VEXKE-581771 format. One record per residue: residue number from 1; y, x, z of N, C-alpha, C in turn; chain. Coordinates in steps of 0.1 Angstrom, whole numbers. Atoms other than C-alpha are relative to their C-alpha. Example, Ala and Ser with C-alpha at 12.3 -4.5 7.8 and 13.67 -1.06 7.14 Angstrom:
residues 2
   resi     n.v     n.u     n.w    ca.v    ca.u    ca.w     c.v     c.u     c.w   chain
      1     -12       9       0     -45     123      78      12       9       0       A
      2     -11      -9       0     -11     137      71      11      -8       8       A
END
This chain:
residues 414
   resi     n.v     n.u     n.w    ca.v    ca.u    ca.w     c.v     c.u     c.w   chain
      1       4      14      -2     -97    -180    -710      12      -8       7       A
      2     -11       6      -6     -70    -206    -702      -2      -5      14       A
      3       2       5     -14     -86    -219    -670      -7      10       8       A
      4       7     -11      -7     -98    -185    -658       5       0      15       A
      5      -5      -1     -14     -76    -189    -626      -9      -9       9       A
      6       8       9      -9     -99    -217    -614     -12       7       6       A
      7      11      -8      -6    -126    -190    -608       3       4      14       A
      8      -4      -5     -13    -107    -180    -577      -2     -11      11       A
      9       1      11     -10    -113    -214    -560     -14      -1       6       A
     10      12       2      -8    -140    -219    -533      -4     -14      -1       A
     11       5      14       0    -161    -250    -529       8      -9       9       A
     12      -9       8      -9    -140    -261    -499      13      -3      -6       A
     13     -13       2       6    -108    -257    -519      -2     -10     -11       A
     14       2      10      10    -123    -277    -548      -1     -14       7       A
     15       1      13      -7    -131    -305    -523      14      -6       3       A
     16     -13       4      -2     -95    -306    -513       7      -5     -12       A
     17      -6       4      13     -83    -307    -549      -5     -14      -5       A
     18       7      13       4    -108    -335    -557       6     -12       8       A
     19      -5      11      -9     -97    -356    -527      14      -3      -2       A
     20     -14       3       2     -60    -352    -533       3      -6     -14       A
     21      -1       5      13     -64    -358    -570      -4     -15       0       A
     22       5      14       0     -84    -390    -564       9      -9       8       A
     23      -9       8      -8     -60    -402    -537      12      -4      -8       A
     24     -11       4       9     -31    -401    -562      -4      -8     -12       A
     25       5       8      11     -52    -415    -590      -2     -15       4       A
     26       3      14      -5     -63    -446    -570      13      -7       4       A
     27     -13       5      -4     -28    -450    -556       8      -5     -13       A
     28      -7       3      13     -13    -450    -592      -7     -12      -7       A
     29       7      12       5     -41    -474    -603       5     -13       6       A
     30      -5      13      -6     -30    -500    -578      14      -3      -4       A
     31     -13       3       4       6    -496    -588       1      -5     -14       A
     32      -1       3      14       1    -498    -625      -7     -13      -4       A
     33       6      13       2     -21    -529    -622      12     -10       0       A
     34     -11       9      -1      11    -547    -612       9       1     -13       A
     35      -8      -1      12      30    -533    -642      -6      -7     -12       A
     36       8       6      12       3    -545    -666       0     -15       1       A
     37       2      15      -1       1    -581    -652      13      -7       3       A
     38     -13       7      -3      39    -588    -648       1     -13      -9       A
     39      -1      13       7      37    -614    -677      -9     -11       6       A
     40       9      10      -5       7    -631    -661       5      -6      13       A
     41      -6       5     -12      24    -633    -627      11     -10      -3       A
     42     -11       9       4      55    -648    -643      -5     -13      -5       A
     43       5      12       6      34    -673    -661      -5     -10      11       A
     44       5       8     -11      18    -685    -628      11      -5       9       A
     45     -10       3     -11      47    -684    -604      13      -6      -6       A
     46     -12       4       6      76    -690    -628      -2      -6     -15       A
     47       3       5      13      63    -711    -657      12      -6      -7       A
     48     -11       6       7      89    -719    -683      14       5       4       A
     49     -13      -5      -5     116    -699    -665       5      11      -9       A
     50      -5     -10       9     138    -679    -688       2      13       8       A
     51      -1     -14      -6     137    -641    -681      -9       0      13       A
     52       8       0     -12     109    -648    -656      -7      14       2       A
     53       6     -13      -1      94    -614    -663      10      10       7       A
     54     -10      -9      -6     126    -597    -652       1      -3      15       A
     55       1       4     -14     124    -617    -619     -12       6       7       A
     56      12      -6      -6      89    -606    -613       1      15       1       A
     57      -2     -14      -1     100    -571    -620       6       5      13       A
     58      -5      -3     -13     117    -572    -586     -11       6       9       A
     59      11      -6      -7      82    -565    -572      -2      14      -3       A
     60       1     -14       5      80    -533    -593      11       8       7       A
     61     -11      -7      -6     115    -523    -581      -2       3      15       A
     62       2      -1     -15     107    -529    -544     -11      10       3       A
     63      11      -9      -2      75    -510    -547       5      15      -1       A
     64      -6     -13       2      94    -480    -560      11       3      11       A
     65     -11      -2     -10     124    -485    -536      -5       3      14       A
     66       5      -2     -13     102    -485    -505      -8      13       2       A
     67       8     -13      -1      84    -453    -513       7      11       8       A
     68      -6     -10      -9     110    -431    -496      -3      -2      15       A
     69       3       3     -14     103    -449    -463     -14       6       3       A
     70      14      -6      -3      66    -440    -466       0      15      -1       A
     71       0     -14       1      73    -405    -477       6       7      13       A
     72      -6      -5     -12      95    -399    -446     -10      -2      12       A
     73       9       3     -12      71    -416    -421     -13       8      -1       A
     74      12      -8       2      39    -401    -435       2      15      -1       A
     75      -3     -14       1      56    -368    -442       2       6      14       A
     76      -2      -5     -14      68    -364    -406     -13       0       8       A
     77      13       1      -6      33    -375    -394      -8      12      -4       A
     78       7     -11       5      18    -348    -416       5      13       5       A
     79      -5     -13      -6      41    -321    -403      -3       1      15       A
     80       3       0     -14      34    -331    -367     -15      -1       4       A
     81      14       3      -3      -2    -343    -367     -10       6      -9       A
     82       9      -6       9     -17    -326    -397      -1      -8     -13       A
     83       1       7      13     -22    -333    -434     -12      -9      -2       A
     84      13       7       2     -58    -344    -433       0     -14       6       A
     85       0      14      -6     -56    -373    -408      10      -9      -5       A
     86     -10       9       6     -24    -385    -423      -4      -5     -13       A
     87       5       5      13     -39    -387    -457     -10     -11       1       A
     88      10      10      -3     -68    -407    -443       7     -14       3       A
     89      -7      13      -4     -45    -433    -427       8      -5     -12       A
     90      -8       4      11     -23    -434    -458      -9      -8     -10       A
     91       9       6      10     -52    -442    -482      -5     -14       5       A
     92       4      13      -6     -65    -469    -458      11     -11      -1       A
     93     -11      10       0     -31    -486    -457       2      -5     -14       A
     94      -3       5      14     -25    -487    -495     -12      -8      -6       A
     95      12       8       5     -61    -500    -501       1     -14       5       A
     96       0      14      -6     -57    -529    -477      11      -8      -6       A
     97     -11       8       5     -23    -539    -490      -2      -4     -15       A
     98       3       3      14     -34    -537    -527     -10     -12       0       A
     99      10      11      -1     -64    -560    -518       7     -13       4       A
    100      -7      12      -4     -42    -584    -500       9      -6     -10       A
    101      -9       6      11     -19    -588    -530      -7     -10      -8       A
    102       7      10       8     -46    -607    -548      -1     -14       6       A
    103       0      13      -7     -43    -635    -522      14      -6       2       A
    104     -14       4      -2      -5    -639    -524       1     -15      -4       A
    105      -1      14       4       2    -677    -523      13      -3      -7       A
    106     -12       2       6      37    -673    -537       6      13      -5       A
    107      -7     -13       5      60    -648    -555       6       7      11       A
    108      -7      -6     -12      79    -642    -523     -10       9       8       A
    109      10      -7      -8      48    -632    -504      -5      12      -8       A
    110       5     -11       9      36    -610    -534      11      11       1       A
    111     -11     -10       0      70    -592    -534       0       7      13       A
    112       1      -6     -14      67    -586    -496     -12      10       1       A
    113      12      -9       0      32    -572    -500       2      12      -8       A
    114      -2     -12       8      42    -549    -528      10       9       6       A
    115      -9      -9      -7      71    -536    -508      -7       8      11       A
    116       8      -8     -10      47    -527    -480      -9      10      -7       A
    117       8      -9       8      24    -512    -506       8      12      -4       A
    118      -9     -11       4      54    -491    -517       1      10      11       A
    119       0     -10     -11      56    -476    -482     -12       8       0       A
    120      12      -8       0      20    -466    -483      -1       9     -12       A
    121       1      -8      12      22    -454    -519       9      12       2       A
    122      -9     -11      -1      52    -433    -510      -4      12       9       A
    123       5     -11      -9      33    -412    -484     -10       8      -7       A
    124      12      -7       5       3    -402    -505       3      13      -7       A
    125      -2     -12       8      18    -378    -530       4      12       8       A
    126      -5     -12      -8      37    -355    -506     -10       6       9       A
    127      11      -5      -9       9    -353    -481     -11       7      -7       A
    128      11      -6       8     -18    -347    -507       4      13      -7       A
    129      -5     -12       7       3    -322    -526       1      12       9       A
    130      -1     -11      -9      11    -301    -496     -13       5       5       A
    131      14      -4      -4     -25    -302    -484      -7       9     -10       A
    132       6      -8      10     -37    -289    -517       7      13      -3       A
    133      -7     -12       3     -10    -264    -524      -1      10      11       A
    134       1      -9     -12     -13    -249    -489     -14       6       1       A
    135      14      -4      -2     -51    -245    -493      -5       9     -11       A
    136       5      -7      12     -55    -229    -528       7      14      -1       A
    137      -6     -13       3     -48    -193    -539      12      -1      -8       A
    138     -13       1       7     -14    -185    -552      -1       0     -15       A
    139       1      -1      14     -25    -176    -587      -6     -12      -7       A
    140       5      13       6     -41    -211    -592      10     -11       1       A
    141      -9      11      -2     -10    -231    -584       4      -8     -12       A
    142      -4       7      12       1    -238    -619     -10     -10      -5       A
    143      11       8       6     -32    -252    -632      -3     -11      10       A
    144       3      11     -10     -39    -271    -599      11     -10       1       A
    145     -11       9       1      -4    -285    -600      -2     -10     -11       A
    146       3       9      11     -13    -300    -634     -11      -9       3       A
    147      11       9      -3     -46    -313    -621       5     -11      10       A
    148      -5      10     -10     -29    -330    -591       8     -11      -6       A
    149      -9      10       7      -2    -346    -612      -7      -8     -10       A
    150       8       8      10     -28    -357    -637      -6     -12       7       A
    151       5      12      -7     -39    -382    -610       8     -12      -3       A
    152      -9      11       3      -9    -403    -619      -4      -7     -13       A
    153       4       7      13     -17    -409    -656     -15      -4       1       A
    154      14       4      -1     -54    -410    -646      -1     -14       6       A
    155       0      13      -6     -46    -440    -624       5     -11     -10       A
    156      -5       9      11     -26    -456    -653     -11      -2     -10       A
    157      11       2      10     -55    -449    -677     -11      -9       6       A
    158      11       9      -6     -80    -465    -653       5     -14       1       A
    159      -5      14      -1     -57    -495    -648       0      -6     -14       A
    160      -1       5      14     -52    -498    -686     -14      -4      -5       A
    161      14       2       5     -90    -496    -692      -5     -13       7       A
    162       4      12      -7     -97    -523    -665       7     -12      -6       A
    163      -8      12       5     -69    -545    -679      -5      -3     -14       A
    164       5       3      14     -82    -541    -715     -14      -7       1       A
    165      14       6      -1    -118    -550    -704       0     -14       7       A
    166       1      12      -9    -111    -577    -678      12      -9       0       A
    167     -12       7      -2     -75    -588    -681       0     -14      -5       A
    168       0      13       6     -81    -617    -703     -11      -9       5       A
    169      12       8      -4    -112    -629    -684       0      -3      15       A
    170       1       3     -14    -107    -626    -646      13      -3       7       A
    171     -13       3      -7     -70    -630    -639       6      11       8       A
    172      -6     -11      -7     -45    -608    -621      -4       1      14       A
    173       4      -1     -14     -57    -617    -586     -12       8       2       A
    174      13      -8      -1     -92    -603    -591       3      15      -3       A
    175      -4     -14       3     -76    -571    -606       6       6      13       A
    176      -6      -6     -12     -56    -566    -574     -11       2      11       A
    177      11      -2     -10     -87    -571    -553      -8      12      -1       A
    178       7     -13       3    -102    -540    -569       7      11       8       A
    179      -7     -10      -8     -76    -522    -548      -6       4      13       A
    180       7      -4     -12    -100    -521    -519      -9      12      -3       A
    181       9     -11       3    -121    -495    -537       4      14       5       A
    182      -4     -14      -5    -100    -464    -528      -3       3      15       A
    183       4      -3     -14    -109    -469    -491     -12       8       1       A
    184      13      -8      -1    -143    -453    -499       3      15      -1       A
    185      -4     -14       0    -124    -420    -505       1       6      13       A
    186      -2      -5     -14    -118    -418    -468     -13       7       5       A
    187      12      -6      -4    -155    -410    -463      -2      14      -5       A
    188       1     -13       6    -154    -381    -486      10      10       7       A
    189      -9      -8      -7    -123    -367    -469      -5       4      14       A
    190       4      -3     -13    -137    -369    -435     -12      10       0       A
    191      12      -9       0    -169    -351    -445       3      14      -6       A
    192       0     -12       9    -157    -325    -470      14       7       0       A
    193     -13      -6       1    -120    -317    -465       5       6      13       A
    194      -5      -7     -12    -105    -292    -440      15      -2       1       A
    195     -15       1      -2     -70    -292    -426       6      12      -7       A
    196      -8     -10       7     -43    -271    -443       1      12       9       A
    197      -1     -13      -8     -45    -234    -431      15       3       3       A
    198     -14      -3      -2      -7    -232    -434       5      -9      12       A
    199      -4       8     -11      -2    -262    -411      -6       4      14       A
    200       7      -4     -13     -27    -249    -385       8      12       6       A
    201      -8     -12      -5      -5    -217    -383      14      -3       5       A
    202     -14       3      -3      28    -236    -377       1     -11      10       A
    203      -2      12      -8      27    -271    -362      14      -1       5       A
    204     -14       0      -4      65    -275    -361       3     -12       9       A
    205      -4      11      -8      82    -296    -335      10      -9      -8       A
    206      -9       9       7     103    -326    -345      14       5      -1       A
    207     -14      -5       0     136    -309    -335       1      11     -10       A
    208       0     -11      10     127    -279    -357       1      -6     -14       A
    209      -1       7      13     121    -303    -387      14      -4      -3       A
    210     -14       5       2     155    -319    -383      10      12      -2       A
    211      -9     -11       1     172    -285    -379      -1       6     -14       A
    212       2      -6      13     157    -272    -411       6      -9     -11       A
    213      -6       9       9     168    -303    -430      15       2      -1       A
    214     -14      -2      -1     203    -298    -418       5      13      -6       A
    215      -4     -13       5     205    -261    -427      -3       2     -15       A
    216       3      -1      14     190    -266    -461       4     -12      -8       A
    217      -4      13       6     208    -298    -470       4       1     -15       A
    218      -2       0      14     221    -286    -504     -12       1      -9       A
    219      12       0       7     186    -279    -515      -6     -14       0       A
    220       5      14       0     176    -314    -504       7      -8     -11       A
    221      -8       8      10     204    -329    -525      -4       4     -14       A
    222       4      -3      14     194    -309    -556     -14      -5      -3       A
    223      14       5       2     157    -318    -552       0     -15      -2       A
    224      -1      14       2     167    -355    -549       5      -3     -14       A
    225      -6       3      14     188    -354    -581     -11       4     -10       A
    226      10      -4      10     160    -335    -599     -11     -11      -1       A
    227      11      10       1     134    -361    -589       5     -14      -4       A
    228      -5      13       6     157    -390    -598      -1       1     -15       A
    229       2      -2      14     158    -376    -633     -15      -1      -4       A
    230      15       0       3     120    -370    -632      -5     -15       0       A
    231       6      14      -1     113    -406    -621       6      -9     -10       A
    232      -5       8      12     136    -422    -647      -8       4     -12       A
    233       7      -5      12     118    -400    -672     -14      -6      -1       A
    234      14       6       0      83    -413    -662       0     -15       0       A
    235      -1      15       0      91    -449    -653       7      -5     -12       A
    236      -7       4      12     114    -451    -683      -9      -1     -12       A
    237      10       0      11      85    -444    -706     -12      -8       2       A
    238      13       6      -3      58    -463    -688       1     -15       4       A
    239       0      13      -7      68    -494    -668       2     -12      -9       A
    240      -3      11       9      83    -516    -695      -8       1     -13       A
    241       7      -2      12      62    -502    -723     -11     -10      -3       A
    242      10      11       3      33    -527    -719       7     -13      -3       A
    243      -7      12       3      58    -555    -719       6       1     -14       A
    244      -5      -2      14      74    -541    -751     -11      -2     -10       A
    245      11       2       9      40    -540    -767      -5     -14      -1       A
    246       6      13       0      29    -574    -756      10     -11      -4       A
    247     -10      11       2      62    -594    -759       7       3     -14       A
    248      -7      -2      12      81    -577    -787      -9       3     -12       A
    249       9      -2      11      52    -564    -808     -11     -10      -1       A
    250      10      11       0      30    -593    -798     -14       4      -1       A
    251      14      -5       0      -2    -573    -793      -8      -8      11       A
    252       9       7     -10     -31    -590    -773      -3      10      11       A
    253       3      -9     -11     -41    -576    -739      -9      12      -3       A
    254      10     -11       4     -70    -556    -754       7      12      -7       A
    255      -8     -11       7     -46    -537    -777       9       7       9       A
    256     -10      -6      -9     -20    -531    -750      -8       9       9       A
    257       8      -8      -9     -47    -518    -727      -6      12      -7       A
    258       5     -11       7     -62    -496    -754      11      11      -3       A
    259     -11     -10       2     -28    -480    -762       3       7      13       A
    260      -2      -6     -13     -24    -475    -725     -10      11       3       A
    261      10     -10      -2     -57    -456    -724       4      12      -8       A
    262      -3     -11       9     -46    -435    -754      11       9       5       A
    263     -12      -8      -4     -12    -425    -741      -3       7      14       A
    264       3      -6     -13     -26    -417    -706     -10      12      -2       A
    265       7     -12       4     -51    -393    -723      10      11      -3       A
    266     -10      -9       3     -21    -376    -737       7       5      12       A
    267      -6      -4     -12      -5    -376    -703      -9      10       8       A
    268       9      -9      -7     -36    -359    -687       0      14      -7       A
    269       0     -13       7     -37    -332    -714      14       7       2       A
    270     -13      -6      -1       1    -326    -711       2       6      14       A
    271      -1      -5     -14       0    -322    -673      -8      13       2       A
    272       8     -12      -1     -28    -297    -675       5      12      -8       A
    273      -4     -10       9     -14    -278    -704      13       7       5       A
    274     -13      -6      -5      22    -274    -691      -1       5      14       A
    275       2      -6     -13      11    -269    -655      -6      14      -1       A
    276       6     -13       2     -10    -239    -667      10       9      -6       A
    277     -11      -8       6      19    -226    -689      10       4      11       A
    278     -11      -3     -10      43    -228    -659      -4      12       9       A
    279       4     -12      -8      22    -201    -641       4      13      -8       A
    280      -3     -11       8      30    -178    -670      15       1      -3       A
    281     -13      -1       5      65    -187    -682      11      -5      10       A
    282      -9       5     -10      80    -202    -650       1     -15       0       A
    283      -1      15      -2      86    -237    -636      11      -6      -8       A
    284     -12       6       6     121    -243    -649      -1       0     -15       A
    285       1      -1      15     115    -231    -685     -10     -10      -5       A
    286      10      10       5      84    -253    -688       5     -14       0       A
    287      -5      13      -1     102    -284    -676      10      -3     -11       A
    288     -10       1      10     131    -278    -700      -6      -2     -14       A
    289       7       2      13     108    -274    -730      -6     -13      -2       A
    290       7      13       1      88    -305    -723      10     -11      -1       A
    291     -10      11       1     119    -327    -717       7       0     -14       A
    292      -7       0      13     136    -316    -749      -9      -4     -11       A
    293       9       5      10     105    -321    -770      -2     -15       0       A
    294       2      14      -1     101    -356    -757      11      -8      -7       A
    295     -11       7       7     135    -366    -772      -3      -1     -15       A
    296       3       1      14     122    -358    -806     -10     -10      -4       A
    297      11      10       2      93    -383    -802       5     -14       0       A
    298      -4      14      -3     115    -413    -794       0      -9     -13       A
    299       1       9      11     118    -427    -830     -14      -6      -3       A
    300      14       4       3      80    -428    -835      -5      -9      12       A
    301       5       7     -12      74    -441    -799       6     -13       2       A
    302      -7      12      -3     100    -468    -797       3      -9     -12       A
    303      -5       8      11     107    -480    -832     -11      -3     -11       A
    304      11       3       9      73    -481    -849      -4     -15       2       A
    305       3      14       0      59    -516    -857     -15      -3       1       A
    306      14       3       0      21    -513    -859      -7       8      11       A
    307       7      -6     -11      -5    -502    -834      -2      14      -1       A
    308       3     -14       1     -15    -469    -848      11      10       2       A
    309     -11      -9      -3      19    -452    -850       5      -1      14       A
    310      -4       2     -14      28    -467    -816      -9       7       9       A
    311       9      -7      -8      -3    -453    -801       2      15      -1       A
    312      -2     -14       2       3    -419    -816      13       4       7       A
    313     -12      -3      -6      39    -419    -805      -1       0      15       A
    314       1       1     -14      30    -430    -770      -9      12       5       A
    315       8     -11      -4       3    -403    -768       8      13       1       A
    316      -9     -12       0      28    -375    -778      11      -1      11       A
    317     -10       1     -10      55    -389    -756      -5       3      14       A
    318       5      -3     -13      33    -389    -725      -5      14       2       A
    319       4     -14       0      20    -355    -734      11       9       6       A
    320     -12      -8      -4      55    -341    -729       6      -5      14       A
    321      -5       6     -12      66    -365    -701      -9       5      12       A
    322       8      -5     -11      36    -357    -679      -3      15       0       A
    323      -1     -15       0      37    -321    -691      10       5       9       A
    324     -11      -4      -9      70    -318    -674      -4      -3      15       A
    325       4       4     -13      56    -336    -644     -11       9       6       A
    326      11      -9      -5      26    -313    -642       4      12       8       A
    327      -6     -12      -7      49    -286    -629       4      -4      14       A
    328      -7       5     -12      63    -308    -600      -7       4      13       A
    329       7      -3     -13      36    -304    -573       2      15       5       A
    330      -2     -14      -4      39    -266    -574      15       3       2       A
    331     -15      -3      -1      77    -265    -580       6      -5      13       A
    332      -6       6     -12      86    -288    -551      -6       7      12       A
    333       6      -6     -11      62    -272    -527       5      15       2       A
    334      -6     -14      -1      75    -237    -536      14       0       5       A
    335     -14       1      -4     111    -248    -531       1      -4      15       A
    336      -1       5     -13     103    -264    -498       0      10      11       A
    337       1      -9     -12     111    -247    -465     -14      -2       7       A
    338      14       1      -5      77    -240    -449      -2     -10      12       A
    339       1       8     -12      85    -259    -417      -1     -15      -3       A
    340      -1      14       4      89    -292    -436      -7      -3     -13       A
    341       7       2      12      64    -289    -464      -7     -13      -1       A
    342       6      13       0      47    -321    -454      10     -11      -3       A
    343     -10      11       2      80    -340    -456       8       3     -12       A
    344      -9      -3      10     102    -322    -481      -4      -5     -14       A
    345       3       4      14      83    -326    -514      -1     -15      -2       A
    346       2      14       1      73    -362    -508      13      -8       2       A
    347     -12       8      -3     106    -374    -493      10       2     -11       A
    348     -10      -1      10     128    -359    -520      -5      -7     -13       A
    349       6       7      11     104    -372    -547       2     -15       1       A
    350      -1      15      -1     105    -407    -533      14      -5       1       A
    351     -14       4       0     142    -407    -527       5      -1     -15       A
    352      -3       1      14     145    -399    -564      -6     -13      -6       A
    353       5      13       5     122    -429    -570       8     -11       4       A
    354      -9      10      -5     145    -450    -549      12      -2     -10       A
    355     -12       0       9     175    -441    -571      -4      -5     -14       A
    356       4       4      13     154    -447    -602      -8     -13       0       A
    357       8      12      -1     138    -479    -590       7     -12      -7       A
    358      -7      10       8     164    -499    -610      -5       0     -14       A
    359       3      -2      14     147    -487    -642      -6     -13      -6       A
    360       7      12       7     125    -518    -648      10     -11      -3       A
    361     -10      10       3     154    -543    -644      10       5      -9       A
    362      -9      -6       9     177    -519    -662      -4      -1     -14       A
    363       5       1      14     155    -517    -693      -2     -14      -4       A
    364       2      14       4     146    -554    -692      13      -7      -2       A
    365     -13       6       2     182    -563    -688       7       4     -13       A
    366      -5      -5      13     192    -541    -717      -7      -7     -12       A
    367       8       7      11     164    -557    -738       6     -14      -2       A
    368      -6      14       1     178    -592    -729      13       1      -8       A
    369     -13      -1       7     213    -580    -740      -2       3     -15       A
    370       2      -4      14     199    -566    -772      -9     -11      -7       A
    371       8      11       6     182    -600    -780     -15       3      -1       A
    372      15      -2      -1     147    -590    -769      -4      13      -6       A
    373       4     -13       6     148    -555    -784      -3      10      11       A
    374       4      -9     -10     128    -536    -758       0      15      -5       A
    375       1     -14       5     123    -506    -781      14       7       1       A
    376     -13      -7      -1     161    -499    -782       3       3      14       A
    377      -3      -2     -14     164    -503    -745      -8      12       5       A
    378       9     -12      -3     135    -478    -740       6      13      -5       A
    379      -5     -12       6     150    -453    -764      13       5       6       A
    380     -13      -4      -6     185    -453    -749      -2       7      13       A
    381       2      -6     -14     174    -447    -713      -8      13      -1       A
    382       8     -12       0     148    -421    -721       7      12      -7       A
    383      -8     -11       6     171    -400    -744      10       6      10       A
    384     -10      -5      -9     197    -398    -717      -7       7      12       A
    385       6      -6     -11     174    -390    -688      -7      13      -3       A
    386       7     -12       5     154    -364    -708      10      12       0       A
    387     -11     -10       1     187    -345    -715       5       4      14       A
    388      -4      -3     -14     198    -348    -678     -10       9       7       A
    389      11      -8      -7     164    -335    -666       0      14      -5       A
    390       0     -13       5     166    -305    -689      11       8       6       A
    391     -11      -7      -6     200    -296    -676      -2       3      15       A
    392       2      -2     -14     191    -300    -639     -10      11       2       A
    393      10     -10      -2     159    -280    -642       4      13      -5       A
    394      -4     -13       6     174    -253    -664       9       7       9       A
    395     -10      -6      -8     202    -246    -640      -3       0      15       A
    396       4       1     -14     184    -252    -608      -8      12       5       A
    397       8     -12      -6     165    -228    -584     -14       0      -4       A
    398      14      -1       2     130    -216    -588      -6      10      11       A
    399       6      -8     -10     106    -201    -562     -14       3      -3       A
    400      14      -2       4      75    -194    -582      -6      12       7       A
    401       8     -10      -7      48    -174    -564       4       3      14       A
    402      -3      -2     -14      63    -177    -530     -13      -2       8       A
    403      12       1      -8      36    -172    -503       1     -12      10       A
    404       0      10     -10      27    -202    -481      -6       5      13       A
    405       6      -7     -12       4    -183    -457      -3      14      -3       A
    406       3     -14       3      -5    -147    -453     -13       2      -8       A
    407      13      -1       7     -41    -151    -463      -7     -14       1       A
    408       8      12      -1     -64    -180    -471     -14       4       6       A
    409      14      -3      -5    -100    -182    -459      -7       8      -9       A
    410       7      -8      10    -110    -166    -491       6      14      -1       A
    411      -6     -13      -1     -88    -137    -483      11       3     -10       A
    412     -10      -2      10     -60    -143    -508      12      -8       5       A
    413     -12       8      -4     -24    -154    -503       0     -13      -7       A
    414      -1      14       6     -18    -191    -509      14      -4      -2       A
END
């Protein structure tokens, strides 16, 4: 049975997986709401301004660019004070900032709020992934990695569904106010989630964290480059795609939202499938296969003209894109030095995000140069980054099945 490894999980471990999955899902939901309403914000704040959508895209860029700050701050907090309390503070922060975005009186204020949201968003993935990976048995890492990373497309799917149902009726401000909902997750974490057993056994000092970073600096550089390629891969296929559908293909919000739901179902299935396979064939090989297969889908995904083939192409594309991403939580946590596992995965991930944060304006700018051809801009960027990702992953290190602690509470190595 493909999911037989999940039989090794206890109820407490499932609580941790559910909490960290939902934390990433709701974080991504708040982020992708912004991506979906860029044209609406441009219409309100920059009516009649040429390339107004590209200007509003600065809010998307800054959200991504500020994520390394949050990854560092919340990661250090997680290594010093624990994964569980840090996750609670982090979720509260991004919920409040998402809600406040709905009251922005100007584009400048909105950009500032989204930059602050980026700090909070940057902390969630690394802290949640380390808490989950350090809690579960070793043999479940592949499939749980896929489950955790599925939170990202789950958030996009949820945002697309909300946008399809409400986007044309309530306006972008009300959609942002829904960002207060994730704060309810804090109650579940406080009641049902335990601290990481690996962190309880170490509790490193700040000086030790800095020493490890210095001695393993080449590994940090490699991880940053790998995550730069990964983030160009995901954001290059996601962030501008709704604008491509709405502006170039001239689909209404309901169609754009429906296609978003469809391709995020593909993303969910891809993350679970490739995460599971990575436990059998290795992390590197799985990433390379997914990245190369994504290149083959580009013509259907970027150059189709009607809704059905575009939805099919987007479904297959995200199956492979998030298939590669489904390996990342396990891969980065296994590569991480144990003393900085709260900081290393999230910080390297978000530094990669910083370097890839130019993607929205890059693709929008290319589309402007190509006389509004967003499809061509999407195709060029994705073809290049998929090839680069395959090369980096294929020739990089792997630490599959490394032990995080000697024994878990269930008596198995994690």
